[in-house]
C-alpha positions as CSV (number, residue, x, y, z in Angstrom):
1,M,-254.7,-193.0,143.4
2,S,-255.1,-190.0,141.2
3,F,-253.0,-188.7,138.3
4,R,-249.8,-187.2,137.0
5,I,-249.2,-185.1,133.9
6,L,-247.5,-187.2,131.3
7,G,-247.5,-184.7,128.4
8,T,-248.6,-181.2,127.2
9,G,-249.5,-179.5,123.9
10,K,-250.8,-176.2,122.7
11,C,-252.0,-174.6,119.4
12,V,-252.7,-170.9,118.7
13,P,-253.8,-169.1,115.5
14,E,-251.3,-167.7,113.2
15,K,-252.6,-164.1,113.1
16,I,-251.2,-161.7,115.7
17,L,-253.4,-158.7,116.6
18,S,-251.3,-156.0,118.1
19,N,-252.4,-153.0,120.2
20,Q,-251.5,-150.8,117.3
21,D,-253.9,-152.8,115.1
22,L,-256.6,-152.3,117.7
23,S,-256.0,-148.6,117.8
24,E,-257.1,-148.4,114.2
25,M,-260.3,-150.2,115.0
26,V,-261.5,-148.6,118.3
27,D,-260.6,-145.5,120.3
28,T,-257.6,-146.9,122.2
29,N,-253.8,-147.0,122.1
30,D,-250.9,-149.1,123.1
31,E,-250.2,-147.2,126.4
32,W,-253.8,-147.4,127.5
33,I,-254.0,-151.1,126.9
34,V,-250.7,-152.1,128.4
35,T,-251.2,-149.9,131.5
36,R,-254.6,-151.4,132.2
37,T,-254.1,-155.0,131.1
38,G,-250.4,-155.8,130.5
39,I,-251.4,-157.1,127.0
40,S,-249.5,-156.2,123.8
41,N,-250.6,-158.9,121.4
42,R,-253.2,-161.6,121.1
43,R,-253.8,-164.4,118.6
44,I,-257.0,-164.3,116.5
45,A,-258.4,-167.1,114.4
46,T,-259.1,-166.2,110.8
47,K,-258.9,-169.3,108.6
48,E,-258.4,-171.8,111.5
49,T,-261.3,-173.6,113.2
50,M,-261.5,-174.7,116.8
51,T,-261.7,-178.3,115.5
52,Q,-258.4,-178.0,113.7
53,M,-256.6,-176.3,116.6
54,S,-258.0,-178.4,119.4
55,I,-257.1,-181.6,117.6
56,E,-253.6,-180.3,117.0
57,S,-253.2,-179.5,120.7
58,A,-254.3,-183.0,121.5
59,R,-251.9,-184.5,119.0
60,L,-249.0,-182.6,120.4
61,A,-249.8,-183.7,124.0
62,L,-250.1,-187.3,122.9
63,E,-246.7,-187.0,121.1
64,D,-245.1,-185.4,124.1
65,S,-246.4,-188.2,126.4
66,N,-245.6,-191.1,124.0
67,T,-249.2,-192.1,124.1
68,T,-251.3,-193.5,121.3
69,P,-255.0,-192.5,120.8
70,E,-255.9,-196.2,121.4
71,E,-254.5,-196.0,125.0
72,L,-256.9,-193.2,126.0
73,D,-259.8,-194.2,128.3
74,L,-261.5,-190.8,128.4
75,I,-261.4,-187.3,126.6
76,I,-262.6,-184.2,128.4
77,C,-262.8,-180.9,126.6
78,A,-263.2,-177.6,128.5
79,T,-264.8,-174.9,126.4
80,I,-267.5,-172.3,126.4
81,R,-268.5,-173.2,122.9
82,G,-267.3,-175.8,120.4
83,D,-267.7,-175.7,116.6
84,Y,-271.1,-177.5,117.0
85,L,-273.8,-177.5,119.6
86,T,-273.7,-181.3,119.1
87,P,-271.6,-183.4,118.9
88,S,-269.4,-182.1,121.7
89,Q,-266.0,-180.7,120.9
90,A,-264.5,-183.7,122.8
91,C,-266.2,-186.1,120.4
92,I,-264.9,-184.1,117.5
93,I,-261.4,-184.4,119.0
94,Q,-261.9,-188.1,119.5
95,E,-262.7,-188.6,115.8
96,G,-259.9,-186.3,114.7
97,I,-257.2,-188.2,116.6
98,G,-258.6,-191.7,116.0
99,A,-259.5,-192.6,119.6
100,S,-262.4,-194.8,120.7
101,C,-263.1,-193.8,124.3
102,P,-265.9,-191.9,125.9
103,A,-265.7,-188.1,125.4
104,F,-267.6,-185.1,126.7
105,D,-267.3,-181.3,127.3
106,V,-267.2,-179.2,130.5
107,N,-268.2,-175.6,130.5
108,A,-266.9,-173.6,133.5
109,A,-265.7,-170.6,131.5
110,C,-262.1,-169.6,132.4
111,S,-262.0,-172.1,135.2
112,G,-262.8,-174.9,132.7
113,F,-259.3,-176.5,132.7
114,L,-259.3,-176.9,136.4
115,Y,-262.9,-178.3,136.4
116,A,-261.8,-180.8,133.8
117,L,-258.9,-181.9,135.9
118,D,-261.2,-182.3,138.9
119,V,-263.5,-184.5,136.8
120,A,-260.5,-186.5,135.6
121,D,-259.4,-187.0,139.2
122,S,-262.7,-188.6,140.1
123,Y,-262.4,-191.0,137.2
124,F,-258.9,-192.0,138.3
125,R,-259.9,-192.4,141.9
126,S,-262.8,-194.7,140.9
127,G,-260.4,-196.9,139.0
128,K,-262.2,-196.4,135.7
129,V,-259.3,-195.0,133.7
130,N,-255.6,-195.3,133.2
131,K,-255.0,-192.5,130.7
132,V,-257.1,-189.3,130.1
133,L,-256.8,-186.5,127.6
134,V,-257.9,-183.1,128.8
135,V,-258.2,-180.3,126.2
136,A,-259.1,-176.7,126.9
137,Y,-259.8,-174.5,123.9
138,E,-261.6,-171.2,123.3
139,M,-262.2,-168.8,120.4
140,M,-263.2,-165.7,122.3
141,S,-262.8,-163.5,119.2
142,K,-266.2,-164.8,118.0
143,L,-267.9,-163.8,121.3
144,I,-266.9,-160.2,122.0
145,D,-268.0,-156.8,120.8
146,W,-265.2,-155.5,118.6
147,N,-266.6,-151.9,119.1
148,D,-266.2,-152.1,122.8
149,R,-262.6,-151.1,123.8
150,N,-263.1,-152.3,127.4
151,T,-263.5,-155.9,126.3
152,C,-262.1,-156.4,122.8
153,V,-258.6,-155.5,124.0
154,L,-258.6,-158.3,126.5
155,F,-259.2,-161.6,124.7
156,G,-257.5,-163.9,122.2
157,D,-258.0,-167.4,120.8
158,G,-256.1,-170.5,121.7
159,G,-255.8,-173.5,124.0
160,G,-253.8,-176.5,125.0
161,A,-254.0,-180.1,126.2
162,V,-252.5,-182.5,128.8
163,V,-252.3,-186.3,128.9
164,L,-252.8,-187.7,132.4
165,E,-252.0,-191.1,133.7
166,K,-252.3,-192.9,137.0
167,G,-250.1,-191.4,139.7
168,N,-250.1,-189.5,143.0
169,D,-248.9,-186.1,141.8
170,L,-252.2,-184.3,142.4
171,L,-252.0,-183.3,146.0
172,A,-255.2,-181.2,146.3
173,I,-257.9,-179.8,144.0
174,R,-260.9,-177.6,144.6
175,T,-263.7,-176.0,142.5
176,T,-266.4,-173.5,143.4
177,A,-269.4,-171.9,141.8
178,A,-271.6,-169.0,142.8
179,G,-274.3,-168.4,140.2
180,N,-274.2,-164.9,138.8
181,T,-275.3,-163.7,135.3
182,K,-274.9,-160.0,136.2
183,L,-271.1,-159.7,136.4
184,L,-270.1,-161.8,133.4
185,S,-272.3,-163.5,130.8
186,I,-272.7,-164.4,127.1
187,P,-276.3,-164.9,125.9
188,N,-277.1,-168.0,123.8
189,M,-278.6,-167.4,120.4
190,M,-281.8,-169.5,120.2
191,G,-283.4,-169.1,116.8
192,G,-285.7,-171.1,114.5
193,S,-288.9,-171.5,116.5
194,P,-291.9,-169.8,115.0
195,F,-293.5,-169.7,118.5
196,D,-290.7,-167.7,120.2
197,E,-291.5,-164.0,120.2
198,S,-288.7,-163.0,122.5
199,V,-286.1,-160.5,121.3
200,Q,-282.8,-162.2,120.8
201,E,-279.8,-160.6,122.5
202,K,-276.5,-160.4,120.6
203,Q,-274.1,-163.3,121.4
204,I,-271.4,-161.1,122.9
205,L,-269.6,-161.0,126.2
206,N,-271.0,-158.6,128.9
207,M,-268.8,-157.9,131.8
208,N,-268.6,-155.6,134.8
209,G,-264.8,-155.2,134.8
210,A,-264.4,-153.6,138.2
211,E,-266.5,-156.3,140.1
212,V,-264.8,-159.1,138.2
213,F,-261.4,-157.7,139.1
214,K,-262.3,-157.8,142.8
215,F,-263.8,-161.3,142.5
216,A,-260.7,-162.5,140.8
217,V,-258.1,-161.2,143.2
218,N,-260.1,-162.3,146.3
219,G,-260.8,-165.7,144.6
220,I,-257.1,-166.4,143.9
221,V,-256.1,-165.6,147.5
222,Q,-258.9,-167.7,149.0
223,E,-258.4,-170.7,146.7
224,V,-254.6,-170.9,147.2
225,A,-255.2,-170.9,151.0
226,A,-257.8,-173.6,150.6
227,V,-255.8,-176.0,148.6
228,L,-252.7,-175.4,150.7
229,E,-254.7,-176.4,153.8
230,K,-256.2,-179.4,152.0
231,A,-252.7,-180.6,151.0
232,N,-251.3,-179.9,154.5
233,L,-248.7,-177.6,152.9
234,D,-247.4,-174.1,153.6
235,K,-247.1,-171.4,150.9
236,D,-243.3,-171.6,151.2
237,D,-243.5,-175.2,150.0
238,I,-244.7,-174.0,146.6
239,D,-242.2,-173.6,143.8
240,V,-244.3,-172.4,140.8
241,V,-247.6,-170.5,140.6
242,I,-249.6,-170.5,137.3
243,L,-252.6,-168.2,137.4
244,H,-255.3,-167.7,134.8
245,Q,-253.9,-165.1,132.3
246,A,-256.7,-162.6,132.4
247,N,-255.2,-159.2,133.3
248,M,-251.7,-158.3,134.6
249,R,-253.1,-156.0,137.3
250,I,-255.1,-159.0,138.7
251,I,-252.0,-161.2,138.6
252,Q,-249.8,-158.5,140.3
253,S,-252.5,-157.7,142.9
254,A,-252.9,-161.4,143.8
255,K,-249.2,-161.9,144.0
256,Q,-248.8,-159.0,146.4
257,K,-251.6,-160.4,148.6
258,L,-250.3,-164.0,148.5
259,K,-246.8,-163.1,149.7
260,M,-245.3,-166.3,148.4
261,K,-241.6,-165.2,148.4
262,K,-240.2,-168.5,147.2
263,A,-242.5,-169.2,144.3
264,E,-242.0,-168.2,140.7
265,F,-245.0,-166.5,139.0
266,F,-244.9,-167.0,135.3
267,S,-247.0,-165.1,132.7
268,N,-247.4,-165.1,128.9
269,L,-250.3,-162.7,129.0
270,E,-248.4,-160.0,127.0
271,Q,-248.4,-162.2,123.9
272,Y,-251.7,-164.0,124.1
273,G,-254.2,-162.0,126.0
274,N,-257.0,-163.8,127.9
275,T,-257.7,-167.1,126.2
276,S,-260.3,-168.2,128.9
277,S,-259.9,-171.9,129.8
278,G,-257.0,-172.2,127.3
279,S,-254.7,-169.8,129.2
280,I,-253.3,-172.2,131.9
281,P,-252.6,-175.2,129.5
282,I,-251.0,-172.8,127.0
283,L,-248.6,-171.5,129.7
284,L,-248.0,-174.9,131.1
285,D,-247.0,-176.2,127.7
286,E,-244.6,-173.3,127.2
287,L,-243.0,-173.9,130.6
288,N,-242.7,-177.7,129.8
289,R,-241.2,-177.3,126.4
290,G,-239.0,-174.4,127.6
291,K,-237.6,-176.8,130.3
292,M,-238.6,-174.2,133.0
293,L,-240.1,-176.9,135.2
294,K,-238.1,-179.4,137.2
295,D,-239.2,-182.8,138.4
296,G,-240.2,-182.6,142.1
297,Q,-241.4,-179.0,142.0
298,L,-244.8,-178.2,143.5
299,I,-247.1,-176.2,141.3
300,V,-250.2,-174.2,142.2
301,M,-252.7,-173.5,139.4
302,V,-255.6,-171.2,139.9
303,A,-258.4,-169.9,137.6
304,F,-261.5,-167.8,137.9
305,G,-264.3,-167.0,135.5
306,G,-267.9,-166.8,134.5
307,G,-270.3,-168.7,136.6
308,L,-268.9,-167.2,138.8
309,T,-266.5,-170.1,139.1
310,T,-263.0,-170.8,140.6
311,G,-260.7,-173.7,140.3
312,A,-257.4,-174.4,142.1
313,C,-255.0,-177.4,142.5
314,I,-251.6,-178.3,143.8
315,L,-249.6,-180.9,141.9
316,R,-246.1,-182.2,141.8
317,W,-244.4,-181.9,138.4
318,N,-243.1,-185.4,137.8
319,K,-243.3,-185.7,134.0
320,N,-239.8,-187.0,133.4
321,S,-239.5,-189.4,136.4
322,E,-241.2,-192.6,137.4
323,P,-244.7,-192.2,138.9
324,I,-244.9,-191.6,142.6
325,F,-247.2,-194.0,144.4
326,E,-248.7,-194.1,147.9
327,N,-245.9,-195.7,149.7
328,Q,-243.5,-193.0,148.6
329,N,-242.9,-189.6,150.2
330,I,-244.7,-187.1,148.1
331,F,-244.2,-184.0,150.3
332,S,-240.4,-183.5,150.2
333,S,-239.1,-180.4,148.3
334,D,-235.9,-178.6,148.0
335,G,-234.1,-176.0,145.9
336,D,-234.4,-172.2,145.6
337,S,-236.4,-170.2,143.1
338,T,-236.0,-166.8,141.5
339,S,-238.9,-164.5,140.9
340,H,-240.0,-164.0,137.3
341,E,-241.8,-160.7,136.9
342,G,-244.3,-160.0,134.1
343,N,-243.5,-162.3,131.2
344,F,-242.6,-165.7,130.0
345,S,-242.5,-166.5,126.4
């Protein structure tokens, strides 16, 4: 017994930072950014806090799932950094929505949402929980060098949430890690000790873009193959693919290598940029509320990020139907799909 997705929610900052805006800050232009990344706009927090927006994401997911905070047995928040070192962002969300269950954070960078689902899966399989709230939220604008045109054009702020309940809609899930601080890292600021004579690095993202690109494309292809094998499915069984929204060239390269002719590849990267662990739940919520997902469809979700980490899963979208349990056939699928190139908004 694992889980099914019962509801989704998302929240993004009000401010839209366009490529034209960035061209007035650093040596870049719209054509340069779009050609290399596929991004036109991104949302940047100004007056909003992570606490406000992560709580709103949770509230919307609870509302969409007709779940009260009192029904929750666990809250997991995937984030690189919350508003406080302690308490965890999950505990802050718990207080904000009025829940009383255990709560903790997971840090797996851009793969955090998939890692959180993997942790939730274990809790469901152990019989400890009936309903779980998973929130993934990031504020990358506070962690990048706004003078570096190679990185500042990529990232935005935002995130989303899902409410999970008992069910058998998760068909396979897998996470990996290969420790590496050279390709992608953000130093931690450790201040205050009179005995620490080390020179503090700036708390900004450092990334080897070319190497991360290769890791991402290869990781997507390998992880899709791995979860398909684990679920005893073929790539033609998949209806929808939701990839971490990092760079359109990564998405297009992975799509070309995957050769999944039936599956729809959705993207909202153009309007949000890379929101790290928040990108998949933001897109999932937009697909849900836009009624782009049909009950019975099989969805592959794949993420990659600092660590270096990857996460992938296959689940059946069954939000508007009765839960599927073990004595029912969970592998039948029918219907055709059309390809969605580039954008979904």
